[in-house]
C-alpha positions, 0 to 999 in steps of 0.5 A: 694199867693205868692210861690218860684219854683224851675226850674230845665233843665233835660238833661235826660227827655230834659223837666223843672222840678218844685218844690215848697220848701215850699209846700213839694211833691209840684212837676210840668213838662213841656217841656220849663219853661214857661210850667213847670210854668203853671204847678207848679201853678196848682199843687200849686191851687191842693195842697192847695185846701182843702180836702174834705175825710173821712178819718181820721189818727189815728197816733199820730203826733210827733215835732221834732227838729235836729241840724245841 
């Protein structure tokens, strides 16, 4: 599978942040662009890994539409 990864330089930390827009909350970082991309690939793989958790959500799930 292919995913987009957005890499941005952070002048405050002197490192690069990487996030995957298609996977909310999936992000990583690195000291170089290359390292940030490699770390993002690992983060995406972990994000997509099946979870064996037995904890089931007891809340209700709703879909809402927002007009912009």
